[in-house]
PAVEXTOR-746675 format. One line per 3 residues: number of its first residue (from 0); their letters; for each residue x, y, z of C-alpha. Coordinates in pm, 1 decimal, padded with zeros to 6 digits, always signed. Example, Ala and Ser with C-alpha at 12.3 -4.5 7.8 and 13.67 -1.06 7.14 Angstrom:
2
0 = as = +01230.0,-00450.0,+00780.0 | +01367.0,-00106.0,+00714.0
! end
This chain:
170
0 = mkn = +02000.4,+03099.3,+04977.9 | +01971.0,+02875.4,+04749.6 | +01586.7,+02844.1,+04793.4
3 = svr = +01542.2,+03210.6,+04743.0 | +01717.4,+03195.6,+04430.6 | +01473.4,+02918.7,+04288.4
6 = ran = +01162.2,+03086.5,+04436.2 | +01283.1,+03384.6,+04198.8 | +01346.1,+03169.9,+03905.2
9 = ddl = +00991.8,+03002.1,+03909.0 | +00834.3,+03381.9,+03972.0 | +01016.0,+03473.8,+03618.0
12 = rly = +00927.1,+03207.1,+03398.4 | +01196.1,+03197.7,+03221.4 | +01200.1,+03059.0,+02827.9
15 = dph = +01332.1,+02711.2,+02818.9 | +01459.7,+02622.5,+02449.9 | +01436.9,+02247.6,+02558.9
18 = eta = +01362.8,+02130.3,+02189.7 | +01650.4,+02293.1,+02041.9 | +01907.3,+01993.0,+02166.9
21 = rme = +01645.8,+01700.9,+02021.7 | +01654.2,+01895.2,+01707.1 | +02002.8,+01885.1,+01694.0
24 = sla = +02031.0,+01542.4,+01742.1 | +01797.5,+01438.2,+01454.7 | +02022.9,+01675.5,+01234.7
27 = gip = +02120.5,+01464.5,+00918.3 | +01849.8,+01178.2,+00960.2 | +01723.1,+01096.7,+00634.5
30 = las = +01377.4,+01188.1,+00557.5 | +01079.9,+00962.7,+00443.3 | +01031.3,+01020.7,+00073.3
33 = fra = +00675.5,+01137.6,-00034.7 | +00611.5,+00825.6,-00212.6 | +00715.0,+00634.1,+00093.4
36 = ral = +00452.1,+00825.4,+00349.8 | +00160.6,+00829.3,+00074.7 | +00197.0,+00474.7,+00044.9
39 = afl = +00171.4,+00408.8,+00420.2 | -00103.6,+00633.4,+00474.6 | -00274.8,+00452.4,+00183.7
42 = ldl = -00222.2,+00097.5,+00340.8 | -00337.6,+00246.6,+00690.9 | -00659.4,+00341.0,+00531.0
45 = ffl = -00693.5,+00011.2,+00403.7 | -00610.0,-00169.2,+00732.0 | -00863.7,+00064.6,+00902.4
48 = lll = -01152.5,-00049.3,+00680.6 | -01052.2,-00383.7,+00738.1 | -01080.3,-00306.4,+01139.3
51 = yvp = -01357.6,-00046.7,+01083.9 | -01653.0,-00304.2,+00903.9 | -01639.9,-00590.7,+01108.4
54 = amt = -01622.1,-00340.3,+01439.7 | -01915.7,-00158.4,+01344.5 | -02045.1,-00477.3,+01222.6
57 = liq = -02046.6,-00629.2,+01577.6 | -02163.8,-00272.1,+01721.5 | -02449.0,-00286.9,+01527.1
60 = wvg = -02555.7,-00643.1,+01564.5 | -02496.1,-00598.2,+01922.9 | -02735.0,-00303.5,+01912.4
63 = tgr = -02991.4,-00460.5,+01780.8 | -03030.7,-00724.8,+02007.1 | -02832.0,-00990.4,+01804.0
66 = nsn = -03095.5,-01026.6,+01548.3 | -02990.1,-01209.0,+01266.2 | -03258.8,-01084.1,+01003.4
69 = ihl = -03163.7,-00726.4,+01076.6 | -03008.1,-00475.5,+00785.6 | -02701.1,-00354.6,+00889.5
72 = dih = -02626.2,-00036.4,+00763.0 | -02226.9,+00087.5,+00767.2 | -02061.0,+00365.6,+00605.0
75 = fdf = -01736.9,+00507.8,+00619.5 | -01706.6,+00880.9,+00541.9 | -01603.9,+01193.3,+00708.9
78 = hny = -01968.0,+01294.2,+00791.5 | -02044.4,+00988.8,+01015.0 | -01894.7,+01040.1,+01353.5
81 = ssl = -01777.8,+00699.8,+01415.1 | -01600.4,+00695.8,+01114.7 | -01415.0,+00992.1,+01252.1
84 = ifa = -01371.9,+00839.2,+01630.2 | -01263.0,+00505.5,+01473.0 | -00988.4,+00681.9,+01209.9
87 = ely = -00865.4,+00916.5,+01499.5 | -00819.7,+00580.0,+01743.9 | -00653.9,+00398.5,+01500.3
90 = fgl = -00359.5,+00673.9,+01376.0 | -00341.5,+00801.2,+01721.1 | -00353.8,+00522.8,+01951.2
93 = lly = -00150.1,+00291.4,+01685.8 | +00095.3,+00550.0,+01655.2 | +00171.7,+00587.4,+02030.8
96 = fgk = +00158.5,+00199.7,+02092.2 | +00383.8,+00132.0,+01785.8 | +00644.7,+00379.6,+01903.2
99 = gqt = +00604.5,+00612.2,+01628.5 | +00502.6,+00363.3,+01340.2 | +00136.3,+00255.5,+01241.1
102 = pgk = +00118.3,-00076.4,+01021.3 | +00128.0,+00114.5,+00716.9 | +00431.8,+00273.1,+00810.8
105 = rvv = +00583.6,-00038.4,+00936.5 | +00544.8,-00216.6,+00608.3 | +00661.8,+00074.2,+00415.2
108 = gir = +00960.6,+00097.2,+00680.1 | +00943.7,+00454.0,+00819.9 | +00814.9,+00625.5,+01107.4
111 = vvs = +00730.4,+00942.4,+01284.5 | +01000.4,+01107.4,+01526.4 | +00882.6,+01383.5,+01796.4
114 = lgh = +01091.4,+01689.0,+01765.7 | +01081.1,+01782.2,+02131.1 | +01071.7,+01428.1,+02297.8
117 = egi = +01295.8,+01146.1,+02269.3 | +00974.0,+00941.8,+02178.0 | +00633.9,+00994.2,+02064.0
120 = tlw = +00388.3,+01124.6,+02312.5 | -00001.0,+01037.5,+02358.8 | -00041.0,+01394.1,+02292.3
123 = qat = +00168.3,+01424.2,+01940.7 | -00028.0,+01113.1,+01823.3 | -00314.4,+01252.6,+01922.3
126 = era = -00241.4,+01570.3,+01719.9 | -00106.2,+01428.4,+01448.9 | -00433.1,+01220.4,+01371.7
129 = lgy = -00602.1,+01484.2,+01431.2 | -00381.8,+01694.5,+01171.7 | -00465.1,+01461.4,+00887.0
132 = gas = -00791.6,+01631.8,+00863.9 | -00634.8,+01968.2,+00836.0 | -00366.3,+01844.9,+00567.2
135 = mle = -00715.0,+01710.7,+00380.9 | -00849.7,+02067.1,+00379.4 | -00860.7,+02246.2,+00059.1
138 = ggf = -00822.8,+01991.0,-00164.2 | -00537.4,+01798.6,+00033.1 | -00280.0,+02107.3,-00006.1
141 = gfi = -00155.6,+02029.8,+00359.8 | -00017.2,+01709.4,+00214.1 | +00083.1,+01903.4,-00106.0
144 = qyf = +00311.2,+02117.3,+00177.5 | +00565.7,+01828.5,+00188.0 | +00718.2,+01975.1,-00116.3
147 = ihr = +00714.2,+02329.5,-00013.3 | +00873.4,+02307.8,+00354.1 | +01241.0,+02293.8,+00386.6
150 = nhr = +01230.5,+01977.9,+00590.4 | +00935.6,+01809.9,+00410.3 | +00712.3,+01843.2,+00693.4
153 = cvh = +00314.7,+01850.1,+00587.9 | +00060.8,+02003.2,+00811.1 | +00007.0,+01783.6,+01029.3
156 = dri = +00370.5,+01709.5,+01089.7 | +00398.6,+02102.3,+01224.5 | +00114.4,+02059.7,+01418.6
159 = aet = +00247.4,+01784.1,+01629.8 | +00616.5,+01884.5,+01589.7 | +00749.0,+01571.2,+01399.4
162 = ivv = +00915.7,+01444.3,+01141.2 | +00886.2,+01137.2,+00920.5 | +01201.2,+00939.4,+00863.7
165 = qgs = +01325.8,+00638.8,+00694.7 | +01396.8,+00313.4,+00880.4 | +01212.6,+00163.5,+01108.6
168 = kr = +01470.4,+00141.0,+01423.1 | +01471.6,+00381.1,+01692.4
! end
């Protein structure tokens, strides 16, 4: 009898509001200020460049057969695929392995929290990193939405279903 009920439920595909309990557990948590979030983002861009330049120098140097007389040309912009891939890896992987904190967020003392899971998933970290591009569209209006949204969520927060909170402890 129990198996037949289970099969019937599997066939029905009932909606499960699994995120509601998680969202309620976060009620009242202090959100990070825009100033703290902006400072963390700028610090992360600085750290990103500190890693990008030597990494691309090494890649180009190895790619040219380690010729010391070759001219190395390194550009970080949003028209260069290596820049976009490196930025995605930086923001996505460091957020995931940092348990909601990139180096910039760690310095400032804020962290990203998932609205649906106990910790940030790799997929959420990837979505959030890609979401920075969406936030930059139309002159950065996605970042300005911090001031419009009731829970101070930017476009990349809503894409990844996350919030940014004060404090660095889990």
